[in-house]
mmCIF file of the N, C-alpha and C atoms, coordinates in Angstrom:
data_MODEL
# 
_entry.id   MODEL 
# 
loop_
_atom_site.group_PDB 
_atom_site.id 
_atom_site.type_symbol 
_atom_site.label_atom_id 
_atom_site.label_alt_id 
_atom_site.label_comp_id 
_atom_site.label_asym_id 
_atom_site.label_entity_id 
_atom_site.label_seq_id 
_atom_site.pdbx_PDB_ins_code 
_atom_site.Cartn_x 
_atom_site.Cartn_y 
_atom_site.Cartn_z 
_atom_site.occupancy 
_atom_site.B_iso_or_equiv 
_atom_site.pdbx_formal_charge 
_atom_site.auth_seq_id 
_atom_site.auth_comp_id 
_atom_site.auth_asym_id 
_atom_site.auth_atom_id 
_atom_site.pdbx_PDB_model_num 
ATOM 1   N N  . MET A 1 1  ? 0.839   -1.183 0.000   1.00 0.00 ? 1  MET A N  1 
ATOM 2   C CA . MET A 1 1  ? 0.000   0.000  0.000   1.00 0.00 ? 1  MET A CA 1 
ATOM 3   C C  . MET A 1 1  ? 0.886   1.249  0.000   1.00 0.00 ? 1  MET A C  1 
ATOM 4   N N  . LYS A 1 2  ? 0.556   2.199  -0.867  1.00 0.00 ? 2  LYS A N  1 
ATOM 5   C CA . LYS A 1 2  ? 1.331   3.413  -1.002  1.00 0.00 ? 2  LYS A CA 1 
ATOM 6   C C  . LYS A 1 2  ? 0.952   4.401  0.108   1.00 0.00 ? 2  LYS A C  1 
ATOM 7   N N  . ARG A 1 3  ? 1.962   5.016  0.725   1.00 0.00 ? 3  ARG A N  1 
ATOM 8   C CA . ARG A 1 3  ? 1.713   5.982  1.805   1.00 0.00 ? 3  ARG A CA 1 
ATOM 9   C C  . ARG A 1 3  ? 1.199   7.294  1.234   1.00 0.00 ? 3  ARG A C  1 
ATOM 10  N N  . PHE A 1 4  ? 0.321   7.932  1.982   1.00 0.00 ? 4  PHE A N  1 
ATOM 11  C CA . PHE A 1 4  ? -0.232  9.226  1.594   1.00 0.00 ? 4  PHE A CA 1 
ATOM 12  C C  . PHE A 1 4  ? 0.812   10.311 1.853   1.00 0.00 ? 4  PHE A C  1 
ATOM 13  N N  . ASP A 1 5  ? 1.071   11.138 0.855   1.00 0.00 ? 5  ASP A N  1 
ATOM 14  C CA . ASP A 1 5  ? 2.054   12.217 0.973   1.00 0.00 ? 5  ASP A CA 1 
ATOM 15  C C  . ASP A 1 5  ? 1.308   13.549 0.940   1.00 0.00 ? 5  ASP A C  1 
ATOM 16  N N  . ALA A 1 6  ? 1.066   14.120 2.117   1.00 0.00 ? 6  ALA A N  1 
ATOM 17  C CA . ALA A 1 6  ? 0.290   15.353 2.234   1.00 0.00 ? 6  ALA A CA 1 
ATOM 18  C C  . ALA A 1 6  ? 0.995   16.531 1.564   1.00 0.00 ? 6  ALA A C  1 
ATOM 19  N N  . VAL A 1 7  ? 2.308   16.601 1.685   1.00 0.00 ? 7  VAL A N  1 
ATOM 20  C CA . VAL A 1 7  ? 3.060   17.716 1.096   1.00 0.00 ? 7  VAL A CA 1 
ATOM 21  C C  . VAL A 1 7  ? 2.942   17.682 -0.421  1.00 0.00 ? 7  VAL A C  1 
ATOM 22  N N  . LYS A 1 8  ? 3.099   16.512 -1.004  1.00 0.00 ? 8  LYS A N  1 
ATOM 23  C CA . LYS A 1 8  ? 2.982   16.384 -2.458  1.00 0.00 ? 8  LYS A CA 1 
ATOM 24  C C  . LYS A 1 8  ? 1.565   16.747 -2.907  1.00 0.00 ? 8  LYS A C  1 
ATOM 25  N N  . THR A 1 9  ? 0.572   16.310 -2.154  1.00 0.00 ? 9  THR A N  1 
ATOM 26  C CA . THR A 1 9  ? -0.814  16.614 -2.500  1.00 0.00 ? 9  THR A CA 1 
ATOM 27  C C  . THR A 1 9  ? -1.059  18.118 -2.481  1.00 0.00 ? 9  THR A C  1 
ATOM 28  N N  . MET A 1 10 ? -0.575  18.794 -1.451  1.00 0.00 ? 10 MET A N  1 
ATOM 29  C CA . MET A 1 10 ? -0.749  20.249 -1.358  1.00 0.00 ? 10 MET A CA 1 
ATOM 30  C C  . MET A 1 10 ? -0.010  20.965 -2.490  1.00 0.00 ? 10 MET A C  1 
ATOM 31  N N  . ARG A 1 11 ? 1.167   20.494 -2.840  1.00 0.00 ? 11 ARG A N  1 
ATOM 32  C CA . ARG A 1 11 ? 1.912   21.103 -3.952  1.00 0.00 ? 11 ARG A CA 1 
ATOM 33  C C  . ARG A 1 11 ? 1.149   20.936 -5.269  1.00 0.00 ? 11 ARG A C  1 
ATOM 34  N N  . ASP A 1 12 ? 0.582   19.753 -5.463  1.00 0.00 ? 12 ASP A N  1 
ATOM 35  C CA . ASP A 1 12 ? -0.183  19.503 -6.688  1.00 0.00 ? 12 ASP A CA 1 
ATOM 36  C C  . ASP A 1 12 ? -1.406  20.421 -6.754  1.00 0.00 ? 12 ASP A C  1 
ATOM 37  N N  . ILE A 1 13 ? -2.100  20.572 -5.628  1.00 0.00 ? 13 ILE A N  1 
ATOM 38  C CA . ILE A 1 13 ? -3.276  21.455 -5.584  1.00 0.00 ? 13 ILE A CA 1 
ATOM 39  C C  . ILE A 1 13 ? -2.865  22.887 -5.863  1.00 0.00 ? 13 ILE A C  1 
ATOM 40  N N  . ARG A 1 14 ? -1.781  23.347 -5.227  1.00 0.00 ? 14 ARG A N  1 
ATOM 41  C CA . ARG A 1 14 ? -1.312  24.721 -5.418  1.00 0.00 ? 14 ARG A CA 1 
ATOM 42  C C  . ARG A 1 14 ? -0.931  24.975 -6.879  1.00 0.00 ? 14 ARG A C  1 
ATOM 43  N N  . THR A 1 15 ? -0.251  24.025 -7.497  1.00 0.00 ? 15 THR A N  1 
ATOM 44  C CA . THR A 1 15 ? 0.149   24.159 -8.895  1.00 0.00 ? 15 THR A CA 1 
ATOM 45  C C  . THR A 1 15 ? -1.070  24.216 -9.803  1.00 0.00 ? 15 THR A C  1 
ATOM 46  N N  . GLU A 1 16 ? -2.027  23.340 -9.560  1.00 0.00 ? 16 GLU A N  1 
ATOM 47  C CA . GLU A 1 16 ? -3.247  23.295 -10.374 1.00 0.00 ? 16 GLU A CA 1 
ATOM 48  C C  . GLU A 1 16 ? -4.021  24.610 -10.267 1.00 0.00 ? 16 GLU A C  1 
ATOM 49  N N  . LEU A 1 17 ? -4.184  25.116 -9.045  1.00 0.00 ? 17 LEU A N  1 
ATOM 50  C CA . LEU A 1 17 ? -4.910  26.375 -8.865  1.00 0.00 ? 17 LEU A CA 1 
ATOM 51  C C  . LEU A 1 17 ? -4.144  27.547 -9.471  1.00 0.00 ? 17 LEU A C  1 
ATOM 52  N N  . SER A 1 18 ? -2.835  27.538 -9.332  1.00 0.00 ? 18 SER A N  1 
ATOM 53  C CA . SER A 1 18 ? -2.023  28.605 -9.905  1.00 0.00 ? 18 SER A CA 1 
ATOM 54  C C  . SER A 1 18 ? -2.212  28.678 -11.412 1.00 0.00 ? 18 SER A C  1 
ATOM 55  N N  . GLU A 1 19 ? -2.180  27.528 -12.069 1.00 0.00 ? 19 GLU A N  1 
ATOM 56  C CA . GLU A 1 19 ? -2.379  27.495 -13.517 1.00 0.00 ? 19 GLU A CA 1 
ATOM 57  C C  . GLU A 1 19 ? -3.792  27.951 -13.878 1.00 0.00 ? 19 GLU A C  1 
ATOM 58  N N  . ARG A 1 20 ? -4.772  27.523 -13.086 1.00 0.00 ? 20 ARG A N  1 
ATOM 59  C CA . ARG A 1 20 ? -6.174  27.894 -13.337 1.00 0.00 ? 20 ARG A CA 1 
ATOM 60  C C  . ARG A 1 20 ? -6.356  29.398 -13.246 1.00 0.00 ? 20 ARG A C  1 
ATOM 61  N N  . TYR A 1 21 ? -5.764  30.027 -12.226 1.00 0.00 ? 21 TYR A N  1 
ATOM 62  C CA . TYR A 1 21 ? -5.950  31.457 -12.013 1.00 0.00 ? 21 TYR A CA 1 
ATOM 63  C C  . TYR A 1 21 ? -5.100  32.300 -12.957 1.00 0.00 ? 21 TYR A C  1 
ATOM 64  N N  . GLN A 1 22 ? -4.000  31.764 -13.459 1.00 0.00 ? 22 GLN A N  1 
ATOM 65  C CA . GLN A 1 22 ? -3.198  32.506 -14.425 1.00 0.00 ? 22 GLN A CA 1 
ATOM 66  C C  . GLN A 1 22 ? -3.926  32.596 -15.770 1.00 0.00 ? 22 GLN A C  1 
ATOM 67  N N  . GLU A 1 23 ? -4.718  31.585 -16.081 1.00 0.00 ? 23 GLU A N  1 
ATOM 68  C CA . GLU A 1 23 ? -5.485  31.605 -17.326 1.00 0.00 ? 23 GLU A CA 1 
ATOM 69  C C  . GLU A 1 23 ? -6.567  32.683 -17.280 1.00 0.00 ? 23 GLU A C  1 
ATOM 70  N N  . ASP A 1 24 ? -7.206  32.840 -16.110 1.00 0.00 ? 24 ASP A N  1 
ATOM 71  C CA . ASP A 1 24 ? -8.284  33.809 -15.962 1.00 0.00 ? 24 ASP A CA 1 
ATOM 72  C C  . ASP A 1 24 ? -8.276  34.327 -14.528 1.00 0.00 ? 24 ASP A C  1 
ATOM 73  N N  . ALA A 1 25 ? -7.798  35.543 -14.336 1.00 0.00 ? 25 ALA A N  1 
ATOM 74  C CA . ALA A 1 25 ? -7.640  36.107 -12.991 1.00 0.00 ? 25 ALA A CA 1 
ATOM 75  C C  . ALA A 1 25 ? -8.970  36.275 -12.268 1.00 0.00 ? 25 ALA A C  1 
ATOM 76  N N  . LYS A 1 26 ? -10.056 36.469 -12.991 1.00 0.00 ? 26 LYS A N  1 
ATOM 77  C CA . LYS A 1 26 ? -11.361 36.663 -12.355 1.00 0.00 ? 26 LYS A CA 1 
ATOM 78  C C  . LYS A 1 26 ? -11.855 35.382 -11.673 1.00 0.00 ? 26 LYS A C  1 
ATOM 79  N N  . ARG A 1 27 ? -11.370 34.248 -12.105 1.00 0.00 ? 27 ARG A N  1 
ATOM 80  C CA . ARG A 1 27 ? -11.773 32.971 -11.500 1.00 0.00 ? 27 ARG A CA 1 
ATOM 81  C C  . ARG A 1 27 ? -11.481 32.935 -10.006 1.00 0.00 ? 27 ARG A C  1 
ATOM 82  N N  . GLN A 1 28 ? -10.347 33.474 -9.598  1.00 0.00 ? 28 GLN A N  1 
ATOM 83  C CA . GLN A 1 28 ? -9.967  33.424 -8.193  1.00 0.00 ? 28 GLN A CA 1 
ATOM 84  C C  . GLN A 1 28 ? -10.968 34.191 -7.340  1.00 0.00 ? 28 GLN A C  1 
ATOM 85  N N  . SER A 1 29 ? -11.333 35.398 -7.759  1.00 0.00 ? 29 SER A N  1 
ATOM 86  C CA . SER A 1 29 ? -12.295 36.165 -6.978  1.00 0.00 ? 29 SER A CA 1 
ATOM 87  C C  . SER A 1 29 ? -13.668 35.497 -7.013  1.00 0.00 ? 29 SER A C  1 
ATOM 88  N N  . ASP A 1 30 ? -14.047 34.880 -8.136  1.00 0.00 ? 30 ASP A N  1 
ATOM 89  C CA . ASP A 1 30 ? -15.317 34.153 -8.216  1.00 0.00 ? 30 ASP A CA 1 
ATOM 90  C C  . ASP A 1 30 ? -15.322 32.955 -7.265  1.00 0.00 ? 30 ASP A C  1 
ATOM 91  N N  . ASP A 1 31 ? -14.215 32.208 -7.248  1.00 0.00 ? 31 ASP A N  1 
ATOM 92  C CA . ASP A 1 31 ? -14.117 31.054 -6.346  1.00 0.00 ? 31 ASP A CA 1 
ATOM 93  C C  . ASP A 1 31 ? -14.205 31.487 -4.890  1.00 0.00 ? 31 ASP A C  1 
ATOM 94  N N  . LEU A 1 32 ? -13.500 32.553 -4.547  1.00 0.00 ? 32 LEU A N  1 
ATOM 95  C CA . LEU A 1 32 ? -13.540 33.042 -3.166  1.00 0.00 ? 32 LEU A CA 1 
ATOM 96  C C  . LEU A 1 32 ? -14.937 33.508 -2.784  1.00 0.00 ? 32 LEU A C  1 
ATOM 97  N N  . HIS A 1 33 ? -15.616 34.157 -3.714  1.00 0.00 ? 33 HIS A N  1 
ATOM 98  C CA . HIS A 1 33 ? -16.987 34.614 -3.456  1.00 0.00 ? 33 HIS A CA 1 
ATOM 99  C C  . HIS A 1 33 ? -17.912 33.425 -3.177  1.00 0.00 ? 33 HIS A C  1 
ATOM 100 N N  . ARG A 1 34 ? -17.783 32.364 -3.990  1.00 0.00 ? 34 ARG A N  1 
ATOM 101 C CA . ARG A 1 34 ? -18.610 31.166 -3.782  1.00 0.00 ? 34 ARG A CA 1 
ATOM 102 C C  . ARG A 1 34 ? -18.311 30.507 -2.437  1.00 0.00 ? 34 ARG A C  1 
ATOM 103 N N  . ILE A 1 35 ? -17.052 30.469 -2.038  1.00 0.00 ? 35 ILE A N  1 
ATOM 104 C CA . ILE A 1 35 ? -16.673 29.882 -0.750  1.00 0.00 ? 35 ILE A CA 1 
ATOM 105 C C  . ILE A 1 35 ? -17.275 30.694 0.392   1.00 0.00 ? 35 ILE A C  1 
ATOM 106 N N  . HIS A 1 36 ? -17.202 32.023 0.286   1.00 0.00 ? 36 HIS A N  1 
ATOM 107 C CA . HIS A 1 36 ? -17.786 32.876 1.326   1.00 0.00 ? 36 HIS A CA 1 
ATOM 108 C C  . HIS A 1 36 ? -19.287 32.639 1.447   1.00 0.00 ? 36 HIS A C  1 
ATOM 109 N N  . GLU A 1 37 ? -19.958 32.512 0.314   1.00 0.00 ? 37 GLU A N  1 
ATOM 110 C CA . GLU A 1 37 ? -21.403 32.261 0.339   1.00 0.00 ? 37 GLU A CA 1 
ATOM 111 C C  . GLU A 1 37 ? -21.713 30.886 0.924   1.00 0.00 ? 37 GLU A C  1 
ATOM 112 N N  . LYS A 1 38 ? -20.974 29.876 0.504   1.00 0.00 ? 38 LYS A N  1 
ATOM 113 C CA . LYS A 1 38 ? -21.233 28.501 0.933   1.00 0.00 ? 38 LYS A CA 1 
ATOM 114 C C  . LYS A 1 38 ? -21.106 28.355 2.443   1.00 0.00 ? 38 LYS A C  1 
ATOM 115 N N  . TYR A 1 39 ? -20.087 28.966 3.028   1.00 0.00 ? 39 TYR A N  1 
ATOM 116 C CA . TYR A 1 39 ? -19.839 28.798 4.450   1.00 0.00 ? 39 TYR A CA 1 
ATOM 117 C C  . TYR A 1 39 ? -20.325 29.973 5.293   1.00 0.00 ? 39 TYR A C  1 
ATOM 118 N N  . GLY A 1 40 ? -21.003 30.921 4.676   1.00 0.00 ? 40 GLY A N  1 
ATOM 119 C CA . GLY A 1 40 ? -21.558 32.052 5.424   1.00 0.00 ? 40 GLY A CA 1 
ATOM 120 C C  . GLY A 1 40 ? -20.495 32.958 6.017   1.00 0.00 ? 40 GLY A C  1 
ATOM 121 N N  . LEU A 1 41 ? -19.393 33.090 5.325   1.00 0.00 ? 41 LEU A N  1 
ATOM 122 C CA . LEU A 1 41 ? -18.301 33.937 5.809   1.00 0.00 ? 41 LEU A CA 1 
ATOM 123 C C  . LEU A 1 41 ? -18.504 35.363 5.350   1.00 0.00 ? 41 LEU A C  1 
ATOM 124 N N  . GLN A 1 42 ? -18.071 36.286 6.171   1.00 0.00 ? 42 GLN A N  1 
ATOM 125 C CA . GLN A 1 42 ? -18.127 37.689 5.782   1.00 0.00 ? 42 GLN A CA 1 
ATOM 126 C C  . GLN A 1 42 ? -16.790 38.073 5.175   1.00 0.00 ? 42 GLN A C  1 
ATOM 127 N N  . VAL A 1 43 ? -16.858 38.868 4.146   1.00 0.00 ? 43 VAL A N  1 
ATOM 128 C CA . VAL A 1 43 ? -15.642 39.338 3.498   1.00 0.00 ? 43 VAL A CA 1 
ATOM 129 C C  . VAL A 1 43 ? -15.015 40.380 4.422   1.00 0.00 ? 43 VAL A C  1 
ATOM 130 N N  . PRO A 1 44 ? -13.774 40.160 4.831   1.00 0.00 ? 44 PRO A N  1 
ATOM 131 C CA . PRO A 1 44 ? -13.150 41.126 5.727   1.00 0.00 ? 44 PRO A CA 1 
ATOM 132 C C  . PRO A 1 44 ? -12.918 42.457 5.035   1.00 0.00 ? 44 PRO A C  1 
ATOM 133 N N  . ARG A 1 45 ? -13.145 43.509 5.770   1.00 0.00 ? 45 ARG A N  1 
ATOM 134 C CA . ARG A 1 45 ? -12.861 44.839 5.231   1.00 0.00 ? 45 ARG A CA 1 
ATOM 135 C C  . ARG A 1 45 ? -11.368 45.068 5.307   1.00 0.00 ? 45 ARG A C  1 
ATOM 136 N N  . THR A 1 46 ? -10.811 45.421 4.193   1.00 0.00 ? 46 THR A N  1 
ATOM 137 C CA . THR A 1 46 ? -9.375  45.678 4.180   1.00 0.00 ? 46 THR A CA 1 
ATOM 138 C C  . THR A 1 46 ? -9.144  47.164 4.390   1.00 0.00 ? 46 THR A C  1 
ATOM 139 N N  . SER A 1 47 ? -8.204  47.449 5.226   1.00 0.00 ? 47 SER A N  1 
ATOM 140 C CA . SER A 1 47 ? -7.848  48.849 5.429   1.00 0.00 ? 47 SER A CA 1 
ATOM 141 C C  . SER A 1 47 ? -6.357  48.977 5.146   1.00 0.00 ? 47 SER A C  1 
ATOM 142 N N  . PHE A 1 48 ? -6.060  49.928 4.360   1.00 0.00 ? 48 PHE A N  1 
ATOM 143 C CA . PHE A 1 48 ? -4.672  50.148 3.988   1.00 0.00 ? 48 PHE A CA 1 
ATOM 144 C C  . PHE A 1 48 ? -4.212  51.460 4.574   1.00 0.00 ? 48 PHE A C  1 
ATOM 145 N N  . LYS A 1 49 ? -3.126  51.395 5.301   1.00 0.00 ? 49 LYS A N  1 
ATOM 146 C CA . LYS A 1 49 ? -2.536  52.614 5.831   1.00 0.00 ? 49 LYS A CA 1 
ATOM 147 C C  . LYS A 1 49 ? -1.463  53.076 4.867   1.00 0.00 ? 49 LYS A C  1 
ATOM 148 N N  . ARG A 1 50 ? -1.460  54.362 4.652   1.00 0.00 ? 50 ARG A N  1 
ATOM 149 C CA . ARG A 1 50 ? -0.389  54.909 3.830   1.00 0.00 ? 50 ARG A CA 1 
ATOM 150 C C  . ARG A 1 50 ? 0.885   54.930 4.656   1.00 0.00 ? 50 ARG A C  1 
ATOM 151 N N  . PRO A 1 51 ? 2.004   54.617 4.049   1.00 0.00 ? 51 PRO A N  1 
ATOM 152 C CA . PRO A 1 51 ? 3.255   54.642 4.797   1.00 0.00 ? 51 PRO A CA 1 
ATOM 153 C C  . PRO A 1 51 ? 3.597   56.071 5.209   1.00 0.00 ? 51 PRO A C  1 
ATOM 154 N N  . ALA A 1 52 ? 4.283   56.166 6.318   1.00 0.00 ? 52 ALA A N  1 
ATOM 155 C CA . ALA A 1 52 ? 4.718   57.479 6.784   1.00 0.00 ? 52 ALA A CA 1 
ATOM 156 C C  . ALA A 1 52 ? 5.667   58.088 5.753   1.00 0.00 ? 52 ALA A C  1 
ATOM 157 N N  . VAL A 1 53 ? 5.555   59.364 5.567   1.00 0.00 ? 53 VAL A N  1 
ATOM 158 C CA . VAL A 1 53 ? 6.383   60.051 4.582   1.00 0.00 ? 53 VAL A CA 1 
ATOM 159 C C  . VAL A 1 53 ? 7.734   60.380 5.213   1.00 0.00 ? 53 VAL A C  1 
ATOM 160 N N  . ALA A 1 54 ? 8.761   60.005 4.508   1.00 0.00 ? 54 ALA A N  1 
ATOM 161 C CA . ALA A 1 54 ? 10.106  60.284 4.995   1.00 0.00 ? 54 ALA A CA 1 
ATOM 162 C C  . ALA A 1 54 ? 10.418  61.769 4.808   1.00 0.00 ? 54 ALA A C  1 
ATOM 163 N N  . GLU A 1 55 ? 11.259  62.293 5.666   1.00 0.00 ? 55 GLU A N  1 
ATOM 164 C CA . GLU A 1 55 ? 11.606  63.712 5.600   1.00 0.00 ? 55 GLU A CA 1 
ATOM 165 C C  . GLU A 1 55 ? 12.272  64.073 4.282   1.00 0.00 ? 55 GLU A C  1 
ATOM 166 N N  . ASN A 1 56 ? 13.046  63.166 3.755   1.00 0.00 ? 56 ASN A N  1 
ATOM 167 C CA . ASN A 1 56 ? 13.788  63.465 2.538   1.00 0.00 ? 56 ASN A CA 1 
ATOM 168 C C  . ASN A 1 56 ? 13.172  62.782 1.320   1.00 0.00 ? 56 ASN A C  1 
ATOM 169 N N  . GLU A 1 57 ? 11.860  62.632 1.305   1.00 0.00 ? 57 GLU A N  1 
ATOM 170 C CA . GLU A 1 57 ? 11.198  61.939 0.195   1.00 0.00 ? 57 GLU A CA 1 
ATOM 171 C C  . GLU A 1 57 ? 11.464  62.625 -1.138  1.00 0.00 ? 57 GLU A C  1 
ATOM 172 N N  . ALA A 1 58 ? 11.592  63.938 -1.119  1.00 0.00 ? 58 ALA A N  1 
ATOM 173 C CA . ALA A 1 58 ? 11.843  64.670 -2.353  1.00 0.00 ? 58 ALA A CA 1 
ATOM 174 C C  . ALA A 1 58 ? 13.185  64.275 -2.976  1.00 0.00 ? 58 ALA A C  1 
ATOM 175 N N  . ASN A 1 59 ? 14.091  63.729 -2.187  1.00 0.00 ? 59 ASN A N  1 
ATOM 176 C CA . ASN A 1 59 ? 15.419  63.375 -2.676  1.00 0.00 ? 59 ASN A CA 1 
ATOM 177 C C  . ASN A 1 59 ? 15.490  61.940 -3.208  1.00 0.00 ? 59 ASN A C  1 
ATOM 178 N N  . TYR A 1 60 ? 14.426  61.152 -3.065  1.00 0.00 ? 60 TYR A N  1 
ATOM 179 C CA . TYR A 1 60 ? 14.471  59.764 -3.520  1.00 0.00 ? 60 TYR A CA 1 
ATOM 180 C C  . TYR A 1 60 ? 14.734  59.730 -5.006  1.00 0.00 ? 60 TYR A C  1 
ATOM 181 N N  . GLY A 1 61 ? 15.621  58.861 -5.396  1.00 0.00 ? 61 GLY A N  1 
ATOM 182 C CA . GLY A 1 61 ? 15.907  58.664 -6.798  1.00 0.00 ? 61 GLY A CA 1 
ATOM 183 C C  . GLY A 1 61 ? 16.925  59.636 -7.360  1.00 0.00 ? 61 GLY A C  1 
ATOM 184 N N  . GLU A 1 62 ? 17.280  60.638 -6.582  1.00 0.00 ? 62 GLU A N  1 
ATOM 185 C CA . GLU A 1 62 ? 18.275  61.604 -7.074  1.00 0.00 ? 62 GLU A CA 1 
ATOM 186 C C  . GLU A 1 62 ? 19.661  61.203 -6.602  1.00 0.00 ? 62 GLU A C  1 
ATOM 187 N N  . ILE A 1 63 ? 20.634  61.584 -7.376  1.00 0.00 ? 63 ILE A N  1 
ATOM 188 C CA . ILE A 1 63 ? 22.031  61.298 -7.017  1.00 0.00 ? 63 ILE A CA 1 
ATOM 189 C C  . ILE A 1 63 ? 22.647  62.584 -6.508  1.00 0.00 ? 63 ILE A C  1 
ATOM 190 N N  . ASP A 1 64 ? 23.303  62.474 -5.373  1.00 0.00 ? 64 ASP A N  1 
ATOM 191 C CA . ASP A 1 64 ? 23.984  63.659 -4.831  1.00 0.00 ? 64 ASP A CA 1 
ATOM 192 C C  . ASP A 1 64 ? 25.106  64.055 -5.776  1.00 0.00 ? 64 ASP A C  1 
ATOM 193 N N  . SER A 1 65 ? 25.173  65.331 -6.074  1.00 0.00 ? 65 SER A N  1 
ATOM 194 C CA . SER A 1 65 ? 26.208  65.810 -6.994  1.00 0.00 ? 65 SER A CA 1 
ATOM 195 C C  . SER A 1 65 ? 27.245  66.624 -6.239  1.00 0.00 ? 65 SER A C  1 
ATOM 196 N N  . GLU A 1 66 ? 27.855  66.008 -5.287  1.00 0.00 ? 66 GLU A N  1 
ATOM 197 C CA . GLU A 1 66 ? 28.876  66.723 -4.502  1.00 0.00 ? 66 GLU A CA 1 
ATOM 198 C C  . GLU A 1 66 ? 30.245  66.395 -4.991  1.00 0.00 ? 66 GLU A C  1 
# 
């Protein structure tokens, strides 16, 4: 009897889904929406904080000419 390899199974699933979503990016959001509906999950509200502005932000990308 062949032993079950959980790591290999997860890698195969990840590869299959990756290929599926690369073909059509909207599929991933559709799949997630169906999962949320099926299990009665609420979509978490994402909040994005803007990074703090550095004092010398105006100098980014410039080369000092000293």
